C-alpha atoms as a printed R data frame, in Angstrom:
    type eleno elety resid chain resno       x       y      z
1   ATOM     1    CA   UNK     A     1 -12.079  -8.858 18.079
2   ATOM     2    CA   UNK     A     2 -13.046  -5.344 18.646
3   ATOM     3    CA   UNK     A     3 -10.411  -2.605 17.742
4   ATOM     4    CA   UNK     A     4 -10.377   0.913 18.959
5   ATOM     5    CA   UNK     A     5 -10.691   3.658 16.506
6   ATOM     6    CA   UNK     A     6  -9.293   6.887 16.043
7   ATOM     7    CA   UNK     A     7 -11.541  10.073 15.070
8   ATOM     8    CA   UNK     A     8  -9.762  11.819 12.439
9   ATOM     9    CA   UNK     A     9 -12.120  14.821 11.926
10  ATOM    10    CA   UNK     A    10 -15.554  13.568 10.735
11  ATOM    11    CA   UNK     A    11 -13.459  10.123  9.667
12  ATOM    12    CA   UNK     A    12 -13.412   7.086 11.879
13  ATOM    13    CA   UNK     A    13 -10.806   4.592 11.007
14  ATOM    14    CA   UNK     A    14  -9.395   1.726 12.749
15  ATOM    15    CA   UNK     A    15  -6.318   2.283 15.229
16  ATOM    16    CA   UNK     A    16  -3.292   0.418 14.286
17  ATOM    17    CA   UNK     A    17  -2.395  -2.654 16.150
18  ATOM    18    CA   UNK     A    18   0.398  -4.838 16.358
19  ATOM    19    CA   UNK     A    19   0.269  -8.341 16.786
20  ATOM    20    CA   UNK     A    20   2.583 -10.817 18.838
21  ATOM    21    CA   UNK     A    21   3.759 -12.266 15.655
22  ATOM    22    CA   UNK     A    22   5.249  -8.951 14.556
23  ATOM    23    CA   UNK     A    23   7.425  -8.560 18.073
24  ATOM    24    CA   UNK     A    24  10.979 -10.164 17.994
25  ATOM    25    CA   UNK     A    25  14.288  -9.394 19.417
26  ATOM    26    CA   UNK     A    26  14.606  -6.530 17.105
27  ATOM    27    CA   UNK     A    27  11.118  -5.180 17.775
28  ATOM    28    CA   UNK     A    28  10.544  -6.171 21.631
29  ATOM    29    CA   UNK     A    29   7.100  -6.490 23.038
30  ATOM    30    CA   UNK     A    30   6.649  -3.353 25.005
31  ATOM    31    CA   UNK     A    31   5.496  -5.412 27.865
32  ATOM    32    CA   UNK     A    32   8.802  -6.610 29.377
33  ATOM    33    CA   UNK     A    33   7.064  -9.296 31.532
34  ATOM    34    CA   UNK     A    34   6.399 -11.175 28.325
35  ATOM    35    CA   UNK     A    35   9.368 -12.645 26.194
36  ATOM    36    CA   UNK     A    36  10.549 -10.256 23.249
37  ATOM    37    CA   UNK     A    37   8.345 -11.886 20.673
38  ATOM    38    CA   UNK     A    38   5.350 -11.295 22.915
39  ATOM    39    CA   UNK     A    39   4.235 -14.628 22.772
40  ATOM    40    CA   UNK     A    40   4.653 -15.845 26.905
41  ATOM    41    CA   UNK     A    41   4.927 -14.355 30.300
42  ATOM    42    CA   UNK     A    42   8.374 -14.817 31.882
43  ATOM    43    CA   UNK     A    43   8.357 -18.090 33.623
44  ATOM    44    CA   UNK     A    44   4.778 -19.094 32.546
45  ATOM    45    CA   UNK     A    45   4.237 -22.441 33.984
46  ATOM    46    CA   UNK     A    46   1.655 -23.280 31.527
47  ATOM    47    CA   UNK     A    47   4.284 -23.026 28.906
48  ATOM    48    CA   UNK     A    48   4.957 -26.659 27.313
49  ATOM    49    CA   UNK     A    49   7.713 -28.980 28.726
50  ATOM    50    CA   UNK     A    50  10.080 -30.312 26.001
51  ATOM    51    CA   UNK     A    51  10.128 -33.932 25.402
52  ATOM    52    CA   UNK     A    52  12.539 -36.563 27.221
53  ATOM    53    CA   UNK     A    53  15.024 -38.156 24.972
54  ATOM    54    CA   UNK     A    54  17.970 -40.232 25.357
55  ATOM    55    CA   UNK     A    55  21.451 -38.584 24.923
56  ATOM    56    CA   UNK     A    56  23.640 -39.321 21.965
57  ATOM    57    CA   UNK     A    57  26.812 -40.519 23.407
58  ATOM    58    CA   UNK     A    58  28.565 -40.920 19.924
59  ATOM    59    CA   UNK     A    59  28.105 -37.479 19.227
60  ATOM    60    CA   UNK     A    60  29.074 -36.310 22.812
61  ATOM    61    CA   UNK     A    61  32.267 -38.007 22.796
62  ATOM    62    CA   UNK     A    62  33.362 -36.308 19.386
63  ATOM    63    CA   UNK     A    63  32.183 -32.823 20.796
64  ATOM    64    CA   UNK     A    64  34.141 -33.339 24.048
65  ATOM    65    CA   UNK     A    65  37.661 -33.255 22.257
66  ATOM    66    CA   UNK     A    66  39.144 -29.936 22.476
67  ATOM    67    CA   UNK     A    67  40.311 -28.249 18.979
68  ATOM    68    CA   UNK     A    68  44.157 -27.186 18.966
69  ATOM    69    CA   UNK     A    69  43.465 -23.406 19.599
70  ATOM    70    CA   UNK     A    70  40.998 -24.110 22.554
71  ATOM    71    CA   UNK     A    71  41.729 -22.402 25.823
72  ATOM    72    CA   UNK     A    72  41.531 -24.972 28.416
73  ATOM    73    CA   UNK     A    73  39.895 -23.311 31.992
74  ATOM    74    CA   UNK     A    74  41.465 -25.208 34.623
75  ATOM    75    CA   UNK     A    75  41.223 -24.204 38.208
76  ATOM    76    CA   UNK     A    76  43.910 -21.619 37.634
77  ATOM    77    CA   UNK     A    77  42.036 -20.115 35.031
78  ATOM    78    CA   UNK     A    78  39.509 -18.266 36.995
79  ATOM    79    CA   UNK     A    79  39.239 -15.135 39.431
80  ATOM    80    CA   UNK     A    80  39.546 -15.395 43.178
81  ATOM    81    CA   UNK     A    81  39.772 -19.328 43.364
82  ATOM    82    CA   UNK     A    82  39.452 -19.112 47.148
83  ATOM    83    CA   UNK     A    83  35.425 -19.062 46.865
84  ATOM    84    CA   UNK     A    84  35.224 -22.401 45.263
85  ATOM    85    CA   UNK     A    85  37.603 -25.048 45.350
86  ATOM    86    CA   UNK     A    86  39.178 -27.936 43.453
87  ATOM    87    CA   UNK     A    87  38.423 -31.895 43.527
88  ATOM    88    CA   UNK     A    88  40.777 -34.074 41.430
89  ATOM    89    CA   UNK     A    89  40.111 -32.575 38.003
90  ATOM    90    CA   UNK     A    90  36.812 -30.678 39.109
91  ATOM    91    CA   UNK     A    91  36.029 -27.159 40.113
92  ATOM    92    CA   UNK     A    92  33.374 -27.368 42.776
93  ATOM    93    CA   UNK     A    93  31.074 -24.375 43.784
94  ATOM    94    CA   UNK     A    94  31.772 -23.360 47.184
95  ATOM    95    CA   UNK     A    95  29.162 -22.901 49.878
96  ATOM    96    CA   UNK     A    96  29.290 -19.174 49.580
97  ATOM    97    CA   UNK     A    97  27.380 -16.660 47.683
98  ATOM    98    CA   UNK     A    98  29.619 -15.896 44.477
99  ATOM    99    CA   UNK     A    99  30.016 -16.703 41.182
100 ATOM   100    CA   UNK     A   100  33.205 -17.441 39.434
101 ATOM   101    CA   UNK     A   101  34.729 -15.779 36.327
102 ATOM   102    CA   UNK     A   102  37.244 -16.456 34.398
103 ATOM   103    CA   UNK     A   103  40.458 -14.603 33.876
104 ATOM   104    CA   UNK     A   104  40.337 -14.502 30.318
105 ATOM   105    CA   UNK     A   105  37.742 -13.019 28.268
106 ATOM   106    CA   UNK     A   106  35.826 -14.113 24.935
107 ATOM   107    CA   UNK     A   107  33.719 -12.778 22.436
108 ATOM   108    CA   UNK     A   108  32.274 -15.413 19.734
109 ATOM   109    CA   UNK     A   109  33.283 -18.577 20.209
110 ATOM   110    CA   UNK     A   110  32.735 -22.478 21.145
111 ATOM   111    CA   UNK     A   111  32.488 -23.765 24.589
112 ATOM   112    CA   UNK     A   112  32.411 -27.287 25.918
113 ATOM   113    CA   UNK     A   113  31.830 -28.079 29.824
114 ATOM   114    CA   UNK     A   114  30.673 -30.696 31.964
115 ATOM   115    CA   UNK     A   115  28.717 -30.539 35.089
116 ATOM   116    CA   UNK     A   116  27.354 -32.780 37.988
117 ATOM   117    CA   UNK     A   117  24.377 -31.932 40.422
118 ATOM   118    CA   UNK     A   118  24.482 -33.919 43.545
119 ATOM   119    CA   UNK     A   119  23.472 -37.527 43.255
120 ATOM   120    CA   UNK     A   120  20.761 -37.461 45.859
121 ATOM   121    CA   UNK     A   121  18.635 -34.531 46.941
122 ATOM   122    CA   UNK     A   122  15.254 -33.672 48.419
123 ATOM   123    CA   UNK     A   123  15.057 -30.412 46.707
124 ATOM   124    CA   UNK     A   124  12.680 -29.968 43.692
125 ATOM   125    CA   UNK     A   125  12.083 -27.119 41.042
126 ATOM   126    CA   UNK     A   126  14.219 -24.296 40.987
127 ATOM   127    CA   UNK     A   127  16.248 -25.469 44.007
128 ATOM   128    CA   UNK     A   128  17.531 -28.493 42.701
129 ATOM   129    CA   UNK     A   129  20.999 -28.007 41.709
130 ATOM   130    CA   UNK     A   130  20.311 -24.477 40.074
131 ATOM   131    CA   UNK     A   131  23.563 -22.581 38.298
132 ATOM   132    CA   UNK     A   132  24.286 -21.091 35.491
133 ATOM   133    CA   UNK     A   133  26.758 -20.381 32.201
134 ATOM   134    CA   UNK     A   134  26.904 -16.642 31.709
135 ATOM   135    CA   UNK     A   135  28.210 -15.874 28.020
136 ATOM   136    CA   UNK     A   136  30.235 -12.884 28.255
137 ATOM   137    CA   UNK     A   137  29.413 -12.444 31.855
138 ATOM   138    CA   UNK     A   138  25.674 -11.246 30.824
139 ATOM   139    CA   UNK     A   139  23.970 -13.851 28.684
140 ATOM   140    CA   UNK     A   140  22.625 -17.094 30.905
141 ATOM   141    CA   UNK     A   141  22.244 -20.729 29.848
142 ATOM   142    CA   UNK     A   142  20.636 -22.207 32.611
143 ATOM   143    CA   UNK     A   143  22.045 -25.303 34.624
144 ATOM   144    CA   UNK     A   144  19.331 -27.166 36.771
145 ATOM   145    CA   UNK     A   145  18.963 -30.816 37.448
146 ATOM   146    CA   UNK     A   146  15.888 -31.469 35.344
147 ATOM   147    CA   UNK     A   147  16.034 -34.815 35.448
148 ATOM   148    CA   UNK     A   148  12.452 -35.995 36.741
149 ATOM   149    CA   UNK     A   149  12.491 -32.542 38.199
150 ATOM   150    CA   UNK     A   150   9.595 -30.285 36.682
151 ATOM   151    CA   UNK     A   151   9.928 -26.497 36.819
152 ATOM   152    CA   UNK     A   152   8.858 -23.432 34.448
153 ATOM   153    CA   UNK     A   153  10.198 -24.549 31.041
154 ATOM   154    CA   UNK     A   154  12.091 -21.256 30.461
155 ATOM   155    CA   UNK     A   155  14.199 -22.189 33.810
156 ATOM   156    CA   UNK     A   156  14.988 -25.671 33.095
157 ATOM   157    CA   UNK     A   157  18.210 -27.133 32.004
158 ATOM   158    CA   UNK     A   158  19.521 -25.758 28.747
159 ATOM   159    CA   UNK     A   159  17.005 -22.829 28.457
160 ATOM   160    CA   UNK     A   160  18.004 -19.396 27.553
161 ATOM   161    CA   UNK     A   161  17.132 -18.584 31.099
162 ATOM   162    CA   UNK     A   162  13.579 -16.164 30.911
163 ATOM   163    CA   UNK     A   163  13.690 -16.604 27.192
164 ATOM   164    CA   UNK     A   164  13.347 -19.960 25.721
165 ATOM   165    CA   UNK     A   165  12.911 -23.392 26.863
166 ATOM   166    CA   UNK     A   166  15.242 -26.284 25.484
167 ATOM   167    CA   UNK     A   167  13.835 -28.089 22.422
168 ATOM   168    CA   UNK     A   168  14.260 -31.432 24.284
169 ATOM   169    CA   UNK     A   169  15.271 -32.773 27.599
170 ATOM   170    CA   UNK     A   170  18.332 -35.471 27.445
171 ATOM   171    CA   UNK     A   171  19.460 -35.211 30.854
172 ATOM   172    CA   UNK     A   172  21.178 -38.242 32.794
173 ATOM   173    CA   UNK     A   173  19.970 -39.258 36.039
174 ATOM   174    CA   UNK     A   174  20.993 -37.021 38.930
175 ATOM   175    CA   UNK     A   175  24.789 -37.496 40.078
176 ATOM   176    CA   UNK     A   176  26.249 -38.286 36.495
177 ATOM   177    CA   UNK     A   177  28.149 -36.086 34.504
178 ATOM   178    CA   UNK     A   178  26.140 -33.926 32.010
179 ATOM   179    CA   UNK     A   179  27.686 -31.922 29.150
180 ATOM   180    CA   UNK     A   180  26.998 -28.856 27.390
181 ATOM   181    CA   UNK     A   181  28.643 -27.752 23.922
182 ATOM   182    CA   UNK     A   182  27.757 -24.168 22.801
183 ATOM   183    CA   UNK     A   183  28.364 -22.237 19.771
184 ATOM   184    CA   UNK     A   184  28.014 -18.649 20.564
185 ATOM   185    CA   UNK     A   185  27.779 -15.525 18.141
186 ATOM   186    CA   UNK     A   186  28.391 -12.525 20.465
187 ATOM   187    CA   UNK     A   187  25.865  -9.183 19.994
188 ATOM   188    CA   UNK     A   188  27.181  -6.225 18.011
189 ATOM   189    CA   UNK     A   189  26.102  -2.485 18.983
190 ATOM   190    CA   UNK     A   190  25.771   0.918 17.205
191 ATOM   191    CA   UNK     A   191  28.154   3.771 17.927
192 ATOM   192    CA   UNK     A   192  25.061   5.331 19.970
193 ATOM   193    CA   UNK     A   193  24.636   1.604 21.932
194 ATOM   194    CA   UNK     A   194  21.884   0.312 20.277
195 ATOM   195    CA   UNK     A   195  21.753  -3.558 19.589
196 ATOM   196    CA   UNK     A   196  22.370  -4.289 15.802
197 ATOM   197    CA   UNK     A   197  22.498  -8.068 15.760
198 ATOM   198    CA   UNK     A   198  21.887  -9.968 19.069
199 ATOM   199    CA   UNK     A   199  23.549 -12.916 21.107
200 ATOM   200    CA   UNK     A   200  22.835 -15.962 19.564
201 ATOM   201    CA   UNK     A   201  23.313 -19.689 20.418
202 ATOM   202    CA   UNK     A   202  23.352 -23.123 19.345
203 ATOM   203    CA   UNK     A   203  23.535 -25.534 22.407
204 ATOM   204    CA   UNK     A   204  23.955 -29.449 22.602
205 ATOM   205    CA   UNK     A   205  23.406 -31.075 25.681
206 ATOM   206    CA   UNK     A   206  24.956 -34.718 25.941
207 ATOM   207    CA   UNK     A   207  24.982 -34.626 22.436
208 ATOM   208    CA   UNK     A   208  21.510 -33.825 21.589
209 ATOM   209    CA   UNK     A   209  20.744 -30.629 19.970
210 ATOM   210    CA   UNK     A   210  18.525 -28.640 22.110
211 ATOM   211    CA   UNK     A   211  19.049 -24.720 20.996
212 ATOM   212    CA   UNK     A   212  19.411 -24.016 17.322
213 ATOM   213    CA   UNK     A   213  20.671 -20.363 16.615
214 ATOM   214    CA   UNK     A   214  18.173 -19.078 19.371
215 ATOM   215    CA   UNK     A   215  18.613 -15.451 20.345
216 ATOM   216    CA   UNK     A   216  18.726 -13.897 23.497
217 ATOM   217    CA   UNK     A   217  16.051 -11.299 24.379
218 ATOM   218    CA   UNK     A   218  18.805  -9.172 26.183
219 ATOM   219    CA   UNK     A   219  20.420  -9.451 29.615
220 ATOM   220    CA   UNK     A   220  20.087 -12.454 31.586
221 ATOM   221    CA   UNK     A   221  17.863 -11.631 34.560
222 ATOM   222    CA   UNK     A   222  15.008 -13.306 36.543
223 ATOM   223    CA   UNK     A   223  12.371 -10.522 35.583
224 ATOM   224    CA   UNK     A   224  11.027  -8.322 34.036
225 ATOM   225    CA   UNK     A   225  12.932  -8.763 30.631
226 ATOM   226    CA   UNK     A   226  15.879  -6.672 30.587
227 ATOM   227    CA   UNK     A   227  17.062  -4.808 27.462
228 ATOM   228    CA   UNK     A   228  20.759  -5.121 25.507
229 ATOM   229    CA   UNK     A   229  22.990  -2.730 27.139
230 ATOM   230    CA   UNK     A   230  26.376  -1.710 25.080
231 ATOM   231    CA   UNK     A   231  29.265  -3.697 26.436
232 ATOM   232    CA   UNK     A   232  33.000  -4.568 25.270
233 ATOM   233    CA   UNK     A   233  33.816  -7.103 22.460
234 ATOM   234    CA   UNK     A   234  34.921  -9.717 24.816
235 ATOM   235    CA   UNK     A   235  33.875 -10.362 28.346
236 ATOM   236    CA   UNK     A   236  34.866 -13.373 30.773
237 ATOM   237    CA   UNK     A   237  32.952 -16.577 31.252
238 ATOM   238    CA   UNK     A   238  30.824 -16.825 34.613
239 ATOM   239    CA   UNK     A   239  29.731 -20.222 36.349
240 ATOM   240    CA   UNK     A   240  26.877 -19.165 38.466
241 ATOM   241    CA   UNK     A   241  26.251 -20.153 42.303
242 ATOM   242    CA   UNK     A   242  22.819 -20.255 43.329
243 ATOM   243    CA   UNK     A   243  22.603 -21.822 46.706
244 ATOM   244    CA   UNK     A   244  23.586 -25.413 45.589
245 ATOM   245    CA   UNK     A   245  26.856 -27.483 45.196
246 ATOM   246    CA   UNK     A   246  27.774 -27.937 41.458
247 ATOM   247    CA   UNK     A   247  30.744 -29.542 40.081
248 ATOM   248    CA   UNK     A   248  32.341 -28.661 36.564
249 ATOM   249    CA   UNK     A   249  35.271 -30.194 34.740
250 ATOM   250    CA   UNK     A   250  36.635 -30.320 31.003
251 ATOM   251    CA   UNK     A   251  35.802 -26.672 30.517
252 ATOM   252    CA   UNK     A   252  37.527 -25.289 27.533
253 ATOM   253    CA   UNK     A   253  36.848 -22.467 24.980
254 ATOM   254    CA   UNK     A   254  37.660 -21.977 21.239
255 ATOM   255    CA   UNK     A   255  37.630 -18.472 20.345
256 ATOM   256    CA   UNK     A   256  35.970 -17.877 17.086
257 ATOM   257    CA   UNK     A   257  35.679 -14.796 14.169
258 ATOM   258    CA   UNK     A   258  32.209 -13.588 14.382
259 ATOM   259    CA   UNK     A   259  31.553 -14.645 11.018
260 ATOM   260    CA   UNK     A   260  33.136 -18.314 11.679
261 ATOM   261    CA   UNK     A   261  30.318 -19.459 14.393
262 ATOM   262    CA   UNK     A   262  29.293 -22.753 12.731
263 ATOM   263    CA   UNK     A   263  27.614 -25.397 14.621
264 ATOM   264    CA   UNK     A   264  26.744 -28.703 13.126
265 ATOM   265    CA   UNK     A   265  23.386 -27.736 12.987
266 ATOM   266    CA   UNK     A   266  24.524 -24.534 10.916
267 ATOM   267    CA   UNK     A   267  25.464 -20.995 11.202
268 ATOM   268    CA   UNK     A   268  24.992 -18.864 14.275
269 ATOM   269    CA   UNK     A   269  23.779 -15.321 14.473
270 ATOM   270    CA   UNK     A   270  20.806 -13.384 13.160
271 ATOM   271    CA   UNK     A   271  20.797  -9.922 11.341
272 ATOM   272    CA   UNK     A   272  17.635  -7.655 11.431
273 ATOM   273    CA   UNK     A   273  14.859  -8.470  8.873
């Protein structure tokens, strides 16, 4: 491959180049239309789809049991609930362009929630039961009916939106309840506002590991990639309304110390190399 040269007096030396492998969340690719590691354009439809796998119902049932210190987020635990509504034990997105935020704020934590897409839909791609879970009101874990519905891999169910696809697709058919179990390590910042350690998650869908200590590239946005911005140590949980009716139930959050976010797959959190 041709490399440009720099002329220093009479001496010609190769210019320094940075390969994609050297980029990371700590040293992001300068082109913000790519992931921080520089390997993929955001929403690249050539990015491989994860394999279909069966749910692990035994693991899922074990995860669904709330610990004694968990905060159970019933309908009364959300701001301005007039924009959504309750149906039995479920919280249902109302046909209005408004997200739902929890009254309580959280930092590092474990989260369990269950969601359900409409049983029948003639919509496809990103228009089929689109929603999301925004950790600390900032970092998006995608919700989408990805059962026999192909979209860009970094925007399917279980994706760190615009960052990383899930490692597997264990979704049940449309109309059935799906479960998310999330272990989240909040980011930390320097006094000057620079990110020191990134937000990281380990995620199970329907009892199957789909994200293993994966870092967010920054703030959850469609594109281009948005950098980290310093924020409070605790912020609300947010459920996204994105033109679709989605039902949620059995939502609880277990606050965790920053050094105690440990999923079954291992400890969650990254430090600079």
